[in-house]
C-alpha positions in Angstrom: -8.0 5.6 6.9 -8.4 8.3 4.9 -5.6 8.6 2.7 -8.5 8.3 1.5 -6.9 9.2 1.8 -8.1 11.4 -0.1 -5.9 14.3 0.0 -3.1 14.0 -2.4 -0.1 14.7 -0.4 -0.8 18.4 0.4 -4.4 19.5 0.0 -7.9 18.3 -0.1 -8.3 19.3 -3.7 -6.0 16.5 -4.8 -7.6 13.2 -4.3 -10.4 11.8 -2.4 -9.0 9.0 -0.5 -9.6 8.1 3.1 -6.2 7.4 4.0 -4.4 5.1 4.2 0.0 5.0 1.9 2.4 2.7 -1.1 4.4 1.4 -4.1 6.9 2.3 -6.7 5.3 3.9 -9.8 5.1 7.5 -8.8 7.6 9.7 -10.7 8.3 13.2 -11.9 8.4 14.8 -15.3 10.7 17.5 -16.3 12.9 17.4 -13.3 16.4 18.6 -14.3 19.1 20.2 -12.3 17.2 23.4 -12.6 13.8 21.8 -11.9 11.9 20.7 -8.7 14.5 18.0 -8.0 17.4 20.5 -7.8 19.2 20.7 -4.5 17.5 22.7 -1.8 19.2 25.1 0.6 18.6 25.5 4.3 16.5 28.5 5.1 13.7 30.6 3.8 9.9 30.3 4.0 8.1 27.6 1.9 4.5 28.5 1.0 1.8 25.8 0.7 -1.5 26.8 -1.0 -4.4 24.7 0.0 -8.2 24.4 -0.6 -9.0 22.8 2.7 -7.5 22.7 6.1 -6.0 19.6 7.8 -8.5 17.2 9.3 -6.8 17.2 12.7 -3.5 18.2 14.2 -3.9 15.5 16.9 -2.0 12.4 15.6 -4.6 10.1 17.2 -7.3 11.7 15.1 -5.9 12.5 11.7 -5.4 9.7 9.1 -5.5 11.0 5.6 -2.6 11.3 3.1 -2.2 15.1 3.4 -2.1 15.2 7.2 0.1 12.1 7.5 2.7 13.9 5.3 2.4 17.0 7.5 2.7 15.1 10.7 6.2 14.1 9.9 7.3 17.7 10.2 6.1 18.0 13.8 6.0 14.4 15.1 8.3 11.5 15.3 7.3 7.8 15.7 9.3 4.7 16.6 9.9 4.0 12.9 8.9 5.9 9.8 9.0 5.7 6.0 12.2 6.7 4.3 12.8 9.9 2.4 13.5 9.1 -1.3 11.6 8.9 -4.6 9.7 5.7 -5.5 9.9 2.5 -3.6 12.9 3.7 -1.5 10.6 6.2 0.2 8.2 3.5 1.4 10.9 1.4 3.2 10.5 1.5 6.9 13.5 2.9 8.8 14.2 3.7 12.5 13.0 7.0 13.7 12.8 7.5 17.5 13.8 3.8 17.9 17.3 2.5 17.4 16.0 -0.2 15.0 12.8 -1.5 13.4 12.0 -3.7 16.4 12.9 -7.1 17.9 10.2 -9.8 17.8 9.9 -12.6 20.2 7.3 -15.2 21.3 6.8 -16.2 17.7 6.1 -12.6 16.6 3.5 -11.8 19.3 5.9 -9.6 21.4 7.9 -6.7 20.0 10.5 -4.7 21.8 11.9 -1.2 20.8 14.7 0.8 22.3 14.6 4.6 22.1 17.6 6.6 20.9 19.5 8.9 23.2 19.1 12.7 22.8 15.4 12.9 21.7 13.3 15.6 23.2 9.9 17.3 23.0 9.8 21.0 22.0 9.5 21.8 25.8 13.0 20.4 26.3 11.7 17.3 28.2 13.3 14.0 27.2 11.1 11.6 25.2 10.7 8.5 27.3 9.1 5.1 26.8 6.3 6.2 29.1 5.5 9.0 26.7 5.4 6.7 23.8 3.1 4.3 25.7 0.8 7.2 26.7 0.6 8.3 23.1 -0.3 4.8 21.9 -2.9 4.3 24.6 -4.8 7.3 23.4 -5.8 5.3 20.3 -8.3 3.5 22.4 -10.1 6.7 23.5 -13.6 6.6 22.0 -13.5 10.3 21.1 -9.8 10.7 20.2 -9.0 7.4 18.6 -10.6 7.9 15.2 -7.3 7.8 13.2 -5.1 4.8 12.4 -6.7 1.6 13.5 -3.7 -0.7 13.7 -2.8 -0.2 17.3 -6.3 -1.2 18.4 -6.5 -4.1 15.9 -3.1 -5.7 16.8 -2.2 -4.9 20.4 -3.8 -7.0 23.1 -6.3 -5.0 25.2 -9.4 -5.7 27.3 -12.6 -5.1 25.4 -13.6 -2.5 28.0 -10.4 -0.5 27.6 -11.1 3.2 26.6 -7.7 4.8 26.7 -5.5 6.3 29.5 -7.9 9.2 30.4 -10.8 6.9 31.2 -9.3 3.5 31.9 -5.8 4.2 33.0 -2.8 1.9 32.3 -2.8 -0.7 29.5 -0.7 -3.5 30.9 0.0 -5.1 27.5 2.3 -2.2 26.7 5.1 -2.3 29.2 8.1 0.1 29.8 10.8 -1.8 31.8 12.9 1.4 31.7 12.8 4.9 30.2 14.3 3.7 26.9 12.5 0.4 26.4 8.9 -0.3 25.3 7.4 -3.7 24.8 4.1 -4.4 22.9 2.2 -7.7 23.4 0.0 -8.5 20.4 -3.2 -10.4 20.0 -1.5 -12.6 17.4 1.8 -12.7 15.5 2.3 -9.9 13.0 5.5 -10.1 11.0 5.4 -6.5 9.9 4.8 -4.8 13.2 8.0 -2.7 12.6 5.9 -0.9 9.9 2.9 -0.5 12.2 4.8 1.6 14.7 5.4 4.2 12.0 1.7 5.0 12.3 0.6 8.4 13.8 -0.9 6.7 16.8 2.7 5.8 17.9 3.6 9.5 18.3 4.8 10.1 21.9 2.7 12.4 24.0 3.9 13.7 27.4 2.3 11.4 30.0 -0.8 12.9 31.3 -1.3 15.4 28.5 -3.3 15.5 25.3 -6.9 15.2 26.6 -9.8 16.6 24.7 -8.9 19.1 21.9 -5.5 20.0 23.4 -3.4 18.7 20.6 -5.8 19.8 17.9 -5.1 23.4 18.9 -1.5 23.1 20.1 0.6 20.0 19.1 3.5 19.1 21.3 6.3 18.7 18.8 8.9 15.9 18.7 10.0 16.7 15.1 12.0 19.5 13.5 9.2 22.0 13.5 6.7 23.4 16.0 3.5 25.3 15.7 3.9 29.1 15.7 0.5 30.2 14.6 -2.7 28.5 13.7 -6.0 30.0 12.5 -8.2 27.0 11.8 -9.5 27.0 8.2 -7.3 30.0 7.3 -3.6 29.5 7.9 -0.9 27.6 9.8 2.7 28.4 10.4 5.5 26.1 11.5 8.9 27.3 12.7 12.0 25.4 13.7 12.0 23.3 16.9 15.4 24.0 18.4 15.1 20.9 20.6 15.2 18.6 17.6 18.7 17.3 16.9 19.5 16.3 13.4 22.1 13.8 14.6 19.2 11.6 15.9 17.2 11.8 12.6 18.4 10.2 9.4 15.1 11.0 7.5 14.2 14.7 7.8 16.3 17.3 6.1 14.3 20.2 7.5 15.3 22.6 4.8 13.0 25.7 5.2 13.1 27.9 8.3 9.3 28.3 8.0 6.4 26.4 6.5 3.4 28.7 5.8 0.1 27.2 4.8 -2.8 29.2 3.4 -6.1 27.4 3.5 -9.5 28.0 2.0 -8.3 29.0 -1.5 -10.5 28.3 -4.5 -8.9 25.5 -6.5 -9.0 27.5 -9.7 -7.3 30.4 -7.9 -4.6 28.1 -6.7 -4.0 27.0 -10.3 -3.8 30.5 -11.6 -1.3 31.5 -8.9 0.9 28.5 -9.6 0.8 29.1 -13.4 1.9 32.7 -12.9 4.5 31.8 -10.2 4.9 35.5 -9.1 6.2 36.8 -5.9 6.2 34.4 -3.0 4.3 31.9 -5.2 7.7 31.1 -6.7 8.4 29.5 -3.3 5.1 27.7 -3.2 3.7 24.1 -3.6 0.1 23.0 -4.0 -1.9 19.9 -4.8 -3.1 18.4 -8.0 -4.2 20.9 -10.6 -7.8 21.1 -11.8 -8.8 19.3 -15.0 -9.3 22.6 -16.8 -5.7 23.6 -16.2 -4.1 20.5 -17.7 -4.1 21.8 -21.3 -2.3 25.0 -20.2 0.7 23.2 -18.8 2.4 22.3 -22.1 4.9 25.1 -22.4 8.6 24.2 -21.8 8.7 26.7 -18.9 5.8 25.0 -17.2 6.9 21.5 -17.9 10.1 22.4 -16.1 7.9 22.9 -13.0 5.6 19.9 -13.5 5.5 16.8 -11.4 3.3 13.8 -12.1 2.8 10.2 -11.1 0.2 7.7 -9.8 -0.7 8.6 -6.2 -0.7 5.0 -5.0 -4.4 5.1 -3.8 -7.7 3.7 -5.0 -10.7 5.9 -5.3 -13.8 3.9 -4.8 -17.5 4.0 -4.0 -18.3 2.1 -0.8 -21.6 0.3 -0.7 -23.2 0.0 2.8 -24.0 -3.7 3.0 -26.3 -3.2 6.1 -28.7 -1.0 4.1 -31.5 -2.5 2.0 -31.4 -3.3 -0.9 -27.6 -3.1 -0.8 -27.6 -6.0 1.6 -28.3 -8.2 -1.5 -25.0 -9.2 -3.3 -26.7 -9.2 -6.7 -27.7 -5.5 -6.2 -24.1 -4.6 -5.4 -22.8 -6.7 -8.3 -25.3 -4.9 -10.6 -24.0 -1.5 -9.5 -20.5 -2.6 -10.2 -21.5 -3.7 -13.7 -23.5 -0.6 -14.5 -21.0 2.2 -13.5 -19.5 3.9 -16.6 -15.9 4.4 -15.4 -15.0 6.4 -18.4 -17.5 9.2 -17.5 -16.3 9.0 -13.9 -12.7 9.5 -15.1 -13.8 12.3 -17.3 -15.5 13.9 -14.2 -12.2 13.5 -12.4 -10.2 15.3 -15.1 -9.5 12.6 -17.7 -6.6 10.3 -18.4 -4.0 12.9 -17.4 -5.4 12.8 -13.8 -6.5 9.2 -13.4 -6.3 5.6 -14.6 -9.4 3.4 -14.5 -9.6 1.1 -11.4 -10.9 -2.4 -11.5 -9.3 -4.0 -8.4 -9.4 -2.8 -4.8 -5.6 -2.7 -4.5 -3.8 -0.1 -6.6 -0.8 -1.0 -8.9 1.7 0.1 -6.3 0.8 -2.7 -3.8 3.2 -5.6 -3.6 1.5 -8.8 -4.6 -1.4 -7.1 -6.3 -3.2 -9.2 -9.0 -4.4 -7.3 -12.1 -7.8 -8.5 -13.1 -11.3 -7.1 -13.9 -14.1 -8.7 -11.9 -16.9 -6.7 -13.6 -15.8 -6.1 -17.2 -17.6 -4.0 -19.8 -16.8 -2.8 -23.2 -14.4 0.1 -23.0 -15.2 0.4 -19.2 -18.5 2.1 -20.1 -20.7 -0.2 -18.1 -22.8 -3.3 -18.8 -26.4 -2.1 -18.4 -27.9 -5.3 -19.8 -25.9 -7.5 -17.4 -26.8 -5.2 -14.5 -30.5 -5.1 -15.4 -30.5 -8.9 -15.4 -29.0 -9.1 -11.9 -31.5 -6.5 -10.5 -34.4 -8.5 -12.0 -33.1 -11.6 -10.3 -33.0 -9.6 -7.0 -36.7 -8.6 -7.5 -35.8 -4.9 -8.3 -36.6 -4.6 -12.0 -38.3 -1.3 -11.2 -35.2 0.0 -9.4 -34.8 1.7 -6.0 -33.6 4.9 -4.4 -30.2 5.3 -2.7 -28.2 8.2 -1.1 -24.6 8.8 -2.1 -22.3 10.8 0.1 -19.6 13.0 -1.5 -17.4 15.9 -0.5 -18.1 19.6 -1.1 -15.5 19.8 -3.8 -16.3 20.3 -7.5 -14.5 17.2 -8.8 -16.1 14.9 -6.2 -19.5 16.3 -7.0 -18.9 15.8 -10.7 -18.0 12.2 -10.1 -21.2 11.7 -8.0 -23.2 13.0 -10.9 -21.5 10.6 -13.3 -22.5 7.7 -11.0 -26.0 9.1 -10.7 -26.4 9.2 -14.5 -24.8 5.7 -15.0 -27.5 4.2 -12.7 -30.5 6.0 -14.3 -31.1 3.4 -17.0 -31.7 0.8 -14.2 -34.3 3.1 -12.7 -32.0 3.6 -9.7 -32.4 7.1 -8.3 -29.3 8.4 -6.7 -29.7 11.3 -4.2 -26.4 13.1 -3.7 -25.6 14.2 -0.2 -22.8 16.8 0.0 -20.7 17.0 3.1 -18.1 19.6 4.1 -14.6 18.5 3.0 -13.0 19.2 6.4 -15.4 16.8 8.3 -16.2 14.4 5.5 -14.2 11.4 6.6 -15.2 11.8 10.2 -18.9 11.8 9.2 -18.8 8.8 6.9 -16.6 7.0 9.4 -19.4 7.3 12.0 -21.7 4.3 11.3 -24.8 6.0 12.6 -24.4 8.8 10.0 -23.6 6.6 7.1 -25.9 6.5 4.1 -26.1 3.9 1.3 -22.9 4.7 -0.4 -19.9 7.1 -0.3 -17.2 8.2 -2.8 -14.0 7.9 -0.9 -10.6 6.3 -1.3 -7.8 4.5 0.5 -4.0 4.7 0.3 -1.8 2.0 1.9 0.1 3.0 5.0 3.0 1.0 3.6 2.9 -1.0 0.3 1.3 -4.1 1.6 -2.1 -5.8 1.3 -2.2 -5.8 5.1 -2.7 -2.1 5.0 -5.4 -2.2 2.4 -7.8 -5.1 2.8 -8.1 -5.8 6.5 -8.8 -2.2 7.5 -11.5 -1.9 4.8 -13.1 -5.4 5.0 -12.5 -7.1 8.3 -16.0 -7.1 9.9 -14.6 -7.5 13.4 -13.1 -4.0 13.1 -16.3 -2.1 12.5 -16.5 0.7 15.0 -19.1 3.4 15.8 -16.6 6.2 15.1 -13.5 6.2 13.0 -14.8 3.3 11.1 -12.7 2.4 8.0 -14.9 -0.6 6.9 -17.4 1.7 5.1 -19.2 -1.2 3.4 -19.6 -2.7 6.9 -18.8 -6.0 5.3 -18.7 -8.8 7.9 -18.2 -11.9 5.9 -17.1 -15.1 7.8 -15.1 -16.3 4.8 -13.2 -13.0 4.4 -12.6 -12.7 8.1 -11.2 -16.3 8.2 -8.9 -15.6 5.2 -7.6 -12.5 6.9 -6.8 -14.6 10.0 -5.1 -17.2 7.8 -2.9 -14.6 6.0 -2.0 -12.9 9.3 -0.3 -16.1 10.5 2.1 -16.1 7.6 5.6 -15.2 8.7 6.8 -14.5 5.1 5.7 -11.0 4.2 6.0 -11.7 0.4 3.8 -14.8 0.8 1.3 -12.8 2.7 1.2 -10.1 0.1 0.5 -12.7 -2.6 -2.3 -14.1 -0.6 -3.8 -10.6 -0.2 -3.7 -10.3 -4.0 -6.0 -13.4 -4.2 -8.2 -12.1 -1.3 -8.9 -9.1 -3.4 -10.7 -11.4 -5.9 -12.7 -13.1 -3.0 -13.9 -9.7 -1.7 -14.8 -8.3 -5.1 -17.0 -11.4 -5.7 -19.1 -9.9 -2.8 -19.0 -6.5 -4.4 -18.9 -4.3 -1.2 -17.2 -1.5 -3.2 -17.0 -0.2 -6.7 -13.3 0.5 -7.6 -13.4 3.6 -9.7 -9.9 5.2 -10.3 -6.3 5.1 -9.5 -5.7 8.9 -9.4 -2.6 10.6 -10.5 -0.8 13.5 -9.1 -0.2 16.4 -11.5 1.1 19.5 -9.9 3.0 22.6 -10.6 5.6 23.9 -8.1 7.2 27.3 -7.8 10.3 28.1 -9.8 12.3 28.4 -6.6 11.3 24.9 -5.2 14.1 22.3 -4.8 14.4 19.0 -3.1 11.0 18.0 -4.4 10.0 14.5 -5.4 6.7 12.5 -5.2 6.6 10.2 -2.3 4.6 7.0 -2.9 3.9 6.7 0.7 1.9 9.9 1.1 -0.7 9.7 -1.6 1.9 10.5 -4.2 2.4 14.0 -2.9 5.6 16.0 -2.5 7.5 14.7 0.5 7.5 17.6 3.0 10.5 16.4 5.0 12.8 16.9 2.0 11.4 19.8 0.0 12.9 23.3 0.3 14.0 26.4 -1.7 16.8 26.4 -4.3 17.7 29.9 -3.3 16.7 30.5 0.4 17.7 34.2 0.2 15.7 35.0 -2.9 
């Protein structure tokens, strides 16, 4: 959900998406043999400077771009995204499983076989029962607020509430310790990509209740938690039970990953610009707008990485709230928003492209069109005023807009507030703490009229963008990804129609057309396709922007050029 994700790869200062991950346009600038892409050595401590802490360490709970990237250091899933720049990095490859799954029953049943030699950090072998238990946790009403795909696709009784409350889920079977079989509600041609989601992380059977994994994850990946001070710091060290021979994705270069949380974004930029001491071994998130002009020297360009992050930043409009339940009101808001000033608030053209469609440019099958055009993207106030008059709201109304406690997000909220003033629409800005933002706006009882958020695809397919955001049958009290709470019969029927297609390319093309159908209902205002623009330390190697994780640096490949420096 939240790739929203919203954290660009590493920290909450980067982007504001909910997330979901995608595409092939991210790139790097200034990467030479001596730059960030240079070969990394094994060893050393890699520093990560961050404004905000991770949302959750429990894989059933976290679902933004930054934490999804982090999870791959400590968790493994049946499949995962590859480790390579651009589109190669979004290809789904086997991880704990021997392949990407074998469908049967017309695509309604999927079977996976676990590799030999895979273990938890405790030394216990990872079995199919552990994978099943981990997936079942997605149905827990308190824990299952992360990736929605397991609940949406796997057949389960309506009353099922996870293994702690409801026990066994019969539609996930484990014929033996190496085999796991999933029975789906309907055929899904790309289920091999679904099992790369965090909710398919194995958890030792019987464990993981309550906040257990948020305080002490049980690692199946190359690193394990050594120290964690929530909101302040996190340290990972090598997991000696991880066997590289079973893992073709993770290079696990550093001996230690050390996060420092709670740093002021401007302070992070100053430290990265200076690059002194251990900051030479550091990475961080997207720089602040005020820093961009200072990154033009040859020395800094050598350490600069940039590219589209593969996500859409948007304003969700709650269609259950009056007067936003009127489509003309939502269309008027779409027409009125001055996207140039929103982009300026975000940091200008160096940090974002203007967004007009729901799906970002990195999505396969995406159609480039502009449903609510205005001159120079500065808003069409006359057209918006006409629609509000037709809706009986010529004198405007008052609405509450949720945003995060982060300067850039607040500046964007003010830009929206000012854009709607000529329509006599009063926007009250409600600021929510960054660490809890997505959990709050994903709780339907706490939603206000609108929220600035974002979404990144979990793989570069329309299936990971439009159904999670707009299928009305998936609206949930907690962990809700359909922030507009749109429940349109036509949209729901089209999603069902596309889901029956067995050709993934045909399905992606159909989702491109569905984007137009949804935007005619105006449940969201697409704002920006944000860019990653970051500085890395001079000793960083093996670094590239991974399209699948909000365009951030892929943590499973990064390391130090000189581990003994």
